[in-house]
N, C-alpha and C positions, 0 to 999 in steps of 0.2 A: 325915064322907063320901064330899063334896066334897075334903078332903085326899086321902084314901083312889082318890078316881078319881082326882085330877091325877095321883100314886103312882104309880098303876098304868096312864095310859096316857104315864104320861116315854117308855120300854124301847118300849109302840107302835108312839107319832108317832117313835122311833127308826127300828126296824125298819122303818115306813115307810118312811120314808126310805133307808133301805142299798137298800131294794126297789127303788128309783126308779134309785138309782147306781150297781146293775150291770143295769138294765133301761137304762140307759141308757149303760155297756162292751159292750151286746155285738154285735159286729160293728168292734170301735176299733179302732186300729192303733197299740198304745201304744209307741216308741220309749225305748227304757231302755240308758241313757249307763253303762254300769259299766269298774271297774277287767279286764282284761283280762289282764293279767300272768302269768295262773295253770291250766293247766291244768281240777286236779278244782274249780276255782268259776265255768269256765267249762263243765264239765259239770252243774256244778250247774244254772246260767244257762240251759241245753239245754233238763235238767227241765223247771225253771222253767215253760217258753214253752208244752210241751209239753202240764201238767197248766193251762191258762189257754186255749189251745186247745181241752180236751175237755169244761174243766168250765163252765168263761164264756162262749165261742163269742169270746174277742179270740186277738188276731191283736199274739204278745212278738219286737218284733225286738229281739234285744240288737245295741248299740253298743262293739262293745270299746275301751280309751282306754286309750292307757299314759298318760296321766292326767288324773286330771281334771275336770285344767284346761284341758284343750283343750276341752270340753264348758260349762265357763262362762266359757271369750272367746268362745265361736259368744254363750252366750246373753243379757251385753253386749254383741255387737254386733248381736244384736238387738234389742233394744233401743232401741242407741242408732238403730237405723237404722225405728223408729218401729213395726214386729212387735208388736202385741200379743196377738196370736191367730197362732194357729197356726206357736207356731213348731217347731222341732224338737228340739229334748230336751221326753217329756214324764215323764221320771221321772228322779232322779240321781241313784247310788251318790255319799255327798260327806261331807266331815268337816272339819273343823276349818277351817283358812283359807279357801280354798273355797266352805265356809260364809256363815264371817265377811263376804267378800262382796260372796257375791248378798244374800243377808239385809239386809246395811246401803245396799246399791243398790234395794231394793225387788222385787226380783227375784220372789221367790218368793212362794209362796202359804201363812197364814198357816191355823194355828187347827183344822187338819184331823185331824190329827196321832191329838187322844184321841179321836176323833170314831167312830174303823175299829172294829168291831165287836172283832179278836180285841185292843185293847190292854187288856181286865178281863183279859188269861195276861201282860202284861207285868211286869216283876224290874221293882215303882218302884223298887224299896232298888237300882238302878246310877241310873249318871247319862242317867234318859233323856228329862229335861228341860232340859238343857245341855250344851251342842259345845264341847269347849276354853275352860270358862266362861263363854261366851254361852246365854244361854233361847232357846230353841229355836220357845217360842213355838210350837209346834203347828206346824209350817212342814220338823220332820223325822220317819218312824216311824223309832225305832230294830225292824235286824234282829239284827247282830253286836255282841259283845264281843269288844277283845279286849284284849292284854296281848302284850306289849315283854319277850322270852323268845330266846334264847341254845341255843343248841343244837350238841350235839359230841357225839364218838365214843366209849364208855367208854374204850376201847388207844387215845387219842391224850392224854386228860383225863378220866384217872378219878374226881372227886373232885367235884362246882363249884364255881368259883370264886366266892366267900363276898364281896367288893366290887370295886366301881373299882378300889383298890389290889392287889387281887391279878389282876388283870385285866392293872392296868401287870407286875405282878411277871413275872410269867404270860410274855408280852408280850417283857421282858427277855432271857426265863431257853427261848424257841425264838421265835428272832425270823424274821421272815417268816411267819408262820401265823398272829398275827391280823388285821382289817383293819374297816372296818365301810364300808355300800353309801356312794356320794359325795350330800348334798346337793345340790339338794336331793330329793331320792330320800327321802320319807318315810320309811321303815326311818335312812336313814339320821340324816335332822335329827331321831326321835322319841330315834335314838343320842347323842344332841348334850344331848336339853332333858332326858333321868334321869340323865348325868353333871352336869350345869346344875344337876338335880331335887336330889341326895345330895353334892352337891359346896360350894355356895353358903353364901357366912351371911346371906343373906336372901330365901328363900325367899320370904316374902311379897311383896315387892317383884314375884313371878314371875305372884299372881291378878289385878294389872293391870296396860296392854297398857306396856310398858318406856319406862324413863322415856330421853331422851338426856340429863341430867346425871347418872342416878345409873347408865347403860347398863356401860362402865367398867366398878367395882365389881362392882355384881354378877355382869357373868360372868368375870371376873377368876381364880378358880378354874376355870371350864373352861379354858379357851386356857391356864391353866399346866400343866393336866393332858394337853391336846395335846398341847402341845408336848416331854414325856415321853414319850406314848406315838408317837408317831409315827415317832421314827428307829426304829424299833421292825414295824413294822406289816410287811406283802407290801410288797412294792413300795416299802419304804426309807417308806412315810408318801408319797410322789413319785404315785401311781396309787390307784383305789379303785372296785370296784366297779361296776358301771353299777346295781345292785341286788342282792335280796337271796336272786332268781331264780338272778344269776349265783355268789353267794356260796352258794348248795345245790351247785353244780355242782362249785365250787371242793374244794367238801366230799368227797362222795364220792371228788376223782380224787386224793385224798389234802394235794393240794397245802393247802388251810386247814385247822387242829380248829379251826378256830370259825368257824359262823354267825349269822344274826339273824333276826328275824317278828317281826311282829306278830300270832301264833296260838299258843295254848300246846299248839295237838292239831299243828299244820304237820308238829312231829319222826313223828308218829305215821302223819300223812296218807301222810308222804314215803318213811315204811323198809315199810307194809303196800302199797306201787305201788313197792316195789326201786329211788327214789330215791333211798335214803340207805343206811350201812351199816345194818345190824340191832343192832347196839348201839347207834344212835344216840337220844338223847336232849334230854332241855327240862329247863332250869332258868335260876333268874332269881337278881338279887342278893339278900342274907338282911334286907332292913331294909327294899325296895322294888320293883317297878317297874316301873315309867309304864302306866294300860291307860288305854282308851276302851271308848265304845259306836263305832259307825257305824251309819249311816244314810241314808234311804233319802226325799227330795224333791221335787213337784213346782216348773219356776217358774211365775213368775206367767200365763206368756205359752201353756204348755202344750196343746195339737193333745184331748190323749184327758186330760180331768183326770178323766171319772167310770170309765174303763179303769187310768189309774194309782191311782190308791183299791186298786183290787181285789188289784192286784197288791199294792200296797203291805201290803193286809192279810192277802191269800196267805200273801205271805214273813214274814209274822209268826203265821199258824195251827202247829197242834202238827206237825202233820204235815209239815209245811215244816219245820219249826227240830226234828225234829228230824231227819231225813233231812240235814239242811245239818251239825249236830254230831259225825254220823254221822264218822268218816278213816277211814273207808271210800268215804265221799263229801265230806268235804268236813274235815271235821274245826273250824267256826264257832260255839266257846261262839255257846251260846245267849242271847235277854235275856225270855227269856221264866220264871215261876217257875214252877216245879214245883210245888208248897203248890195254885195258884190251876188245873192242870189235872184232868181228872176220873182217875182212877186211875190206867189204862194204860197211856197218855199222860203220866201220869208218870213210871212206874214206868221205858219207853221211852228219855226226858227223860235221866236220873240217872242211867244210863250212861256216859253221854255227858263229864258236868259232869268235868271235871277236876281230881283233887284236889292238895293239898300244893302249891296258888300262893304262888307267894311273897304279899305286901300288892300291893290297887292303888296307886297314885302314883299323885293329880289332874294334869291336866295343865295346864300352863302358859293361861294365856291365847295362845289364836292368836294376837293382834299378835305376840305371839312366834317367833314361825312364821320370817317375816320376816325379823325383824330377825337373828336366831342364824342364820340363811341366808346374808344378805348378806354380815354378817362374816365363818361361813364362808371365804367363796367370796372375800376379803378375802383373808387371812390363808393360807389355804389350798390355793386353785384355780386359782395362775397358772401350778401344777407342772406 
């Protein structure tokens, strides 16, 4: 009987502590620093702000970033100045190298993500407890999943390109119509990782931080490939678009035949908003495309920890995830498991799950991001 009583008390205690967190959050102002480079993302976060105000009495202020690294620097500066409380960032959309930087410096709250009530809906077959091969240790709550994806129009590219070699051949046959965002743009760096993953003869080396003794050998196939590709790129590979959004605009204008995104539903969303031609479609290489989960995290010196947790929990709610997955709103793939949801919500979410996606390839260790970017800039960045 005692054991039964303890088992029953567990959820009740959890409910009590969450009720306290919700009470503490009422009236708080939460500063959510998030990438602001897409109109659909911005509209979605504005909706979240309205929901937080209406249902939780939380004022959610969205700080729209060009690069999450800007917020990381602010958090580091506050820590250096001894600002252990009342930080300027309460919640941060972050992953990869930026997460590694903050976590390794002890600048994040840990152990909270799996305590959120809506964690019970999370699809734990996705990489929701590691970020670029770094264990999250409950310091990040997932809120979307992504996969590197190409976008083309049927008019210019009737059939998908099967692999990197097909991309190279197409670039040779259609010079000036292909490119990729300039690293360190996140998607541009992901393109480098994609080519490296599929070209290197030593893929196991990518699961660990780069080793200066083997870096040249591991990455040699990537640079050999780019050396062949660059002369056939837009502007002869002497200049690169600053962002995927710029590539979308060039695709829509007919200046490029290919764009690139980290969202498999992006093309559908941009077609529905008439920002891309109606015959635009998404595709990936047959051997797979690099993918990840993106997260929100709470800095150690956050001013509104309770409010930040309530926002993170709302972002995991079936209501918020279904709305976000709808290409008419954003089209960002969900991190929830439909089988874990009530029947009506499961049906609603399933209609927005992208089908026919290539296998997801795991990302290299986070330390590869900076190493690849620096070498790319050394080789190609002075043009």
